[in-house]
Backbone as CSV, one residue per row, in Angstrom:
resi,resn,N_x,N_y,N_z,CA_x,CA_y,CA_z,C_x,C_y,C_z
1,MET,173.726,-4.232,75.313,172.890,-4.969,74.376,173.800,-5.873,73.555
2,SER,173.449,-7.119,73.442,174.218,-8.122,72.720,174.028,-7.970,71.208
3,ASN,175.010,-8.418,70.424,174.854,-8.463,68.966,173.952,-9.612,68.550
4,ASN,173.686,-10.542,69.456,172.803,-11.663,69.184,171.361,-11.185,69.328
5,VAL,170.730,-10.923,68.194,169.382,-10.339,68.206,168.408,-11.208,68.979
6,GLY,168.590,-12.528,68.927,167.697,-13.432,69.646,167.732,-13.233,71.146
7,ALA,168.797,-12.618,71.659,168.942,-12.393,73.100,168.441,-11.014,73.523
8,TRP,167.946,-10.209,72.611,167.498,-8.857,72.934,166.187,-8.895,73.715
9,SER,166.058,-7.959,74.622,164.786,-7.776,75.323,163.904,-6.876,74.467
10,ILE,162.648,-6.780,74.837,161.743,-5.883,74.121,162.219,-4.441,74.253
11,GLU,162.838,-4.110,75.382,163.377,-2.764,75.561,164.501,-2.490,74.571
12,ASP,165.366,-3.507,74.331,166.444,-3.370,73.351,165.866,-3.119,71.956
13,VAL,164.868,-3.912,71.602,164.243,-3.780,70.275,163.633,-2.395,70.113
14,MET,162.936,-1.928,71.132,162.315,-0.599,71.075,163.371,0.492,70.949
15,ALA,164.497,0.335,71.664,165.568,1.339,71.591,166.152,1.400,70.190
16,VAL,166.373,0.246,69.567,166.903,0.227,68.201,165.896,0.846,67.241
17,ALA,164.638,0.443,67.342,163.601,0.984,66.460,163.498,2.499,66.613
18,HIS,163.623,2.982,67.836,163.529,4.420,68.077,164.750,5.156,67.517
19,SER,165.940,4.561,67.650,167.155,5.262,67.239,167.391,5.223,65.730
20,ILE,167.061,4.111,65.069,167.342,4.023,63.631,166.087,4.051,62.778
21,GLY,164.931,3.956,63.396,163.697,3.882,62.639,163.438,2.446,62.217
22,THR,162.306,2.220,61.644,161.961,0.862,61.245,161.962,0.656,59.734
23,ARG,161.867,1.716,58.961,161.845,1.561,57.509,163.259,1.443,56.960
24,VAL,163.494,0.367,56.230,164.776,0.157,55.557,164.690,0.733,54.152
25,ALA,163.607,0.397,53.428,163.452,0.880,52.051,161.992,0.742,51.623
26,TYR,161.631,1.550,50.630,160.298,1.484,50.036,160.430,1.862,48.570
27,ASP,159.792,1.085,47.714,159.754,1.389,46.282,158.388,1.032,45.736
28,LYS,158.049,1.688,44.648,156.844,1.327,43.895,157.261,1.166,42.446
29,VAL,157.009,-0.026,41.909,157.346,-0.331,40.521,156.040,-0.718,39.836
30,GLY,155.558,0.160,38.988,154.247,-0.074,38.385,153.191,-0.112,39.475
31,ASP,152.437,-1.217,39.516,151.389,-1.374,40.529,151.875,-2.114,41.772
32,VAL,153.160,-2.465,41.816,153.688,-3.254,42.938,154.437,-2.361,43.917
33,GLU,154.074,-2.464,45.189,154.777,-1.753,46.251,155.689,-2.735,46.974
34,ILE,156.903,-2.286,47.296,157.876,-3.104,48.011,158.248,-2.342,49.272
35,SER,158.047,-2.977,50.406,158.328,-2.334,51.686,159.222,-3.245,52.519
36,THR,160.340,-2.705,52.989,161.256,-3.456,53.845,161.406,-2.709,55.158
37,VAL,161.160,-3.423,56.263,161.171,-2.804,57.585,161.892,-3.678,58.600
38,PHE,162.342,-3.032,59.680,162.861,-3.725,60.852,161.671,-4.081,61.712
39,ILE,161.421,-5.388,61.918,160.286,-5.787,62.749,160.723,-6.108,64.175
40,GLY,162.026,-6.380,64.359,162.568,-6.544,65.701,162.195,-7.818,66.424
41,VAL,161.401,-8.655,65.799,160.991,-9.914,66.410,161.428,-11.031,65.480
42,ASP,162.127,-12.010,66.033,162.588,-13.133,65.222,161.402,-14.009,64.860
43,THR,161.053,-14.025,63.580,159.888,-14.764,63.120,160.243,-16.115,62.518
44,ARG,161.532,-16.454,62.487,161.948,-17.751,61.950,161.952,-18.797,63.057
45,LEU,161.585,-20.013,62.704,161.583,-21.098,63.676,162.972,-21.708,63.851
46,CYS,163.805,-21.579,62.828,165.173,-22.089,62.908,166.053,-21.257,61.984
47,GLY,167.357,-21.395,62.139,168.280,-20.635,61.313,168.511,-19.251,61.885
48,PRO,169.135,-18.386,61.077,169.426,-17.039,61.560,168.144,-16.246,61.808
49,PRO,168.199,-15.275,62.714,166.988,-14.514,63.036,166.454,-13.728,61.841
50,GLY,165.148,-13.688,61.705,164.498,-12.927,60.633,163.871,-11.676,61.191
51,VAL,164.699,-10.691,61.517,164.194,-9.488,62.187,163.914,-8.326,61.235
52,PHE,164.170,-8.543,59.947,163.818,-7.572,58.909,162.889,-8.292,57.942
53,GLU,161.929,-7.560,57.407,160.923,-8.187,56.547,160.660,-7.325,55.326
54,THR,160.650,-7.976,54.176,160.250,-7.323,52.930,158.927,-7.922,52.493
55,MET,157.970,-7.055,52.235,156.680,-7.503,51.691,156.438,-6.793,50.379
56,THR,155.841,-7.531,49.445,155.407,-6.917,48.195,153.888,-6.946,48.170
57,PHE,153.340,-5.867,47.675,151.884,-5.722,47.593,151.508,-5.459,46.145
58,PRO,150.451,-5.984,45.626,149.333,-6.556,46.356,149.437,-8.058,46.640
59,ASP,150.499,-8.756,46.200,150.524,-10.213,46.359,150.811,-10.680,47.782
60,GLY,151.388,-9.839,48.628,151.639,-10.202,50.015,152.822,-11.136,50.228
61,ALA,153.686,-11.292,49.213,154.866,-12.149,49.368,155.775,-11.571,50.452
62,VAL,156.377,-12.452,51.257,157.213,-12.030,52.377,158.582,-12.685,52.276
63,ARG,159.611,-11.883,52.507,160.977,-12.388,52.636,161.535,-11.817,53.926
64,ARG,162.376,-12.601,54.609,162.936,-12.137,55.879,164.454,-12.156,55.824
65,TRP,165.047,-11.226,56.577,166.497,-11.028,56.577,166.996,-10.912,58.010
66,SER,168.298,-11.164,58.183,168.893,-11.108,59.522,169.563,-9.776,59.833
67,THR,170.023,-9.075,58.808,170.750,-7.826,59.040,170.195,-6.708,58.171
68,TRP,170.529,-5.489,58.565,170.112,-4.318,57.777,170.683,-4.417,56.367
69,ASP,171.968,-4.795,56.264,172.606,-4.901,54.939,171.910,-5.935,54.066
70,GLU,171.591,-7.109,54.631,170.867,-8.132,53.868,169.509,-7.611,53.421
71,ALA,168.836,-6.884,54.311,167.515,-6.339,53.987,167.603,-5.340,52.841
72,GLU,168.616,-4.457,52.877,168.800,-3.494,51.786,169.103,-4.214,50.471
73,GLU,170.004,-5.191,50.523,170.363,-5.953,49.316,169.167,-6.700,48.750
74,GLY,168.462,-7.405,49.629,167.297,-8.174,49.181,166.222,-7.283,48.589
75,HIS,165.964,-6.156,49.226,164.976,-5.204,48.726,165.381,-4.717,47.333
76,ALA,166.652,-4.347,47.181,167.146,-3.837,45.891,167.007,-4.889,44.792
77,LYS,167.318,-6.146,45.108,167.208,-7.216,44.104,165.753,-7.438,43.684
78,ILE,164.854,-7.370,44.651,163.430,-7.529,44.322,162.978,-6.389,43.420
79,ALA,163.322,-5.155,43.777,162.941,-3.994,42.963,163.554,-4.089,41.573
80,GLU,164.814,-4.485,41.509,165.496,-4.617,40.218,164.798,-5.661,39.348
81,GLY,164.404,-6.756,39.960,163.701,-7.810,39.221,162.372,-7.332,38.654
82,LEU,161.718,-6.424,39.353,160.441,-5.888,38.868,160.646,-4.877,37.753
83,HIS,161.818,-4.261,37.695,162.115,-3.279,36.636,162.446,-3.950,35.309
84,ARG,162.838,-5.223,35.360,163.227,-5.919,34.117,162.006,-6.246,33.285
85,PRO,162.122,-6.068,31.975,160.993,-6.445,31.111,160.809,-7.960,31.107
86,VAL,159.565,-8.388,31.018,159.257,-9.825,31.029,159.349,-10.378,29.638
């Protein structure tokens, strides 16, 4: 399996999802839920692959990441931002 996620087959994606799971992180801050998962499908039209996705609910905002580390960092920053008083 190549490190280039864009070159992965569906079998590669399924193997990764099965071995590491799909959930990167989950938090709830007040009424807002933050969920970051490995989606395994590049959803970006250009640039680095967006194979990890963070969604916040109930607003449905979406952010995409290329690596597990980026996804963890991005998720943490979003959660931290929600913890700050306005």
